[in-house]
N, C-alpha and C positions, 0 to 999 in steps of 0.2 A: 482620347488616347487613341496615341498613333498607332500602327498596325508597319510589325519592322518588316525587312526582305524577307525573312524565311520562314514567319507567318506565310509572308503571301505568294511564297513558293509551293511550303508547304498545299496551301490551302490550294496551288493551281491543282497542283499530281493530283492530289483524293480527287476533284474536279476528273479530272483527266480518267481516271483505274475505273467513276465509275460508267463518265459515259460509252469507255470503249467492254465493260460489263454489256452497259444497256446494249451497245451498235453485236455481244456479238449472243447472246442474247434473244434481237429481235434475226439474229439470223439463221441462230437453230430452230426457232416459228418459224421462218421464213423454206428450208430447205427439209422440216424435214415431210415425213411422207405417212400423211394419216393414214388408217387403215390396209397398216402391212399386214400379214399373212403367220400366223405365228409360226410356223413352219418359218419360215424366213429367216425368224429370228435363232432357230433353233444353230447349232455347232454342235457337227459329235464326234469321237477321239477315237481314230484312226489304232491298231493290233503294237505302236510302236510307238504311244503316246501324242500322238500329232494333230491338232485340234484342227479339222476341215468341213465344210457345210458340207459334204455327201453323206446320209445314212452309212453305214452301214453294209456290205454286202451280205446276205441270209445263208449263203451258199458256206461260207469261209468263216460260221458263226462253230468255235472249238470248244467240246464236251474237255469240260474242268470238274477231279474231283478230288470231295470240300479236305479228303483226308491225309492228300498228296499238298499242300498249302503249308507250310512249316513257316508254326509263326515262333521268335526267337533265333537264338545266333544258331545254330546247326539243329538238322534233320537225327534227332538223336533215338527214333525207334527203330529195333530189327538191328541197328548195329551192335558190329561184337568188337570189343578194341583187342588190342591185337597181345597177347601176353607179356613179348620180351620185349623191349620197346628199347633202342640209343641215345641220347641228345645228349646237349651242351646246358650246363645252367646258366643260363641268358641275364638272370634274379637273382638274388637272394642272399635277405637281411634277418643272420644273426639274429639279433635282439627284439625285432615281430616274430619272427617265427616260423616267415613263409617264404618262396619264391617262385621261377617260374624255370622251368627245359621246355625248350626247341624240342623233337625232333627231328631226328637228322632228315628219318625218310618224308614226312610226312609232312614237314617246316611248323609243324602247327606249335602251339605255345598251348602246354600243361602247369594246371597248378601245382603246388606242392607244397607239405606242412612239414612242420622242424616234428610232427606227430610219427609219420611214416621212415624218419630216415632210421636206416640200420648206420647207418656210418655222418662225420660232419664230413659236409659241404661244404664247397665255397662258387662263385662266381668263375663262368670259362670252365669248370670238371667238366667231364666225359664220365657220362654216370650208363645205367642199362637199371629201365625201371618198367613197372607193374603199372597198368591203367585202373582205375575203376566208378561209377558211374559216381557224379557230386550232383549236388543240388540245380548244381549253375553249369555242369558239361565235367568233363573227362576231368582226376586226382589221384596225381602219380604216386604210386605206396611198392616201400618194399623194394628201395634207390640204391643202387651200391653202385660203387666208383668203377669206372674198368681201367 
C-alpha cells in the first residue's frame, strides 16, 4: 500500500510538533531555578487591586468594621424613606399590574404595583408617591397624578 502526499505531510507536521514540544520541555528544564524560596514565588495585592511582589506595609493597615459592609444592592439599614416624593412613570404594564417610577430627586427607580395605586397611571405620567420597604427594596405606595 502506498501513502498519499497528504498523509506524508500530516505525519511530518505531527513529528515536527512532537519535536517542538520536546524542545520546549528541555528549555524549561534547563532554565528552571531549583531551590527557589517560597517568598520569591509569592504575589501580593495592593489597596488598588494591582498585583505586586512587595508585601503590604503594616503601617498602612486599615481596620474595617464588618457591620459597615453592604451585602446586596443597597444599604437599607437606618435609612428612612422620604414621606412625599415626585417622579415620572418610566414603565407600567397594565396587563401584569406593575411598573417603575423614576424619582426626580435621586434618579432612583422604584417599583410600583397596581394594588398600591389610587388612580390609573401610564408611562410618562408625573406622580407623587410615598415609599415603603419591600423585600427587594423600596416600593411606591399611595401614588397620585400631579
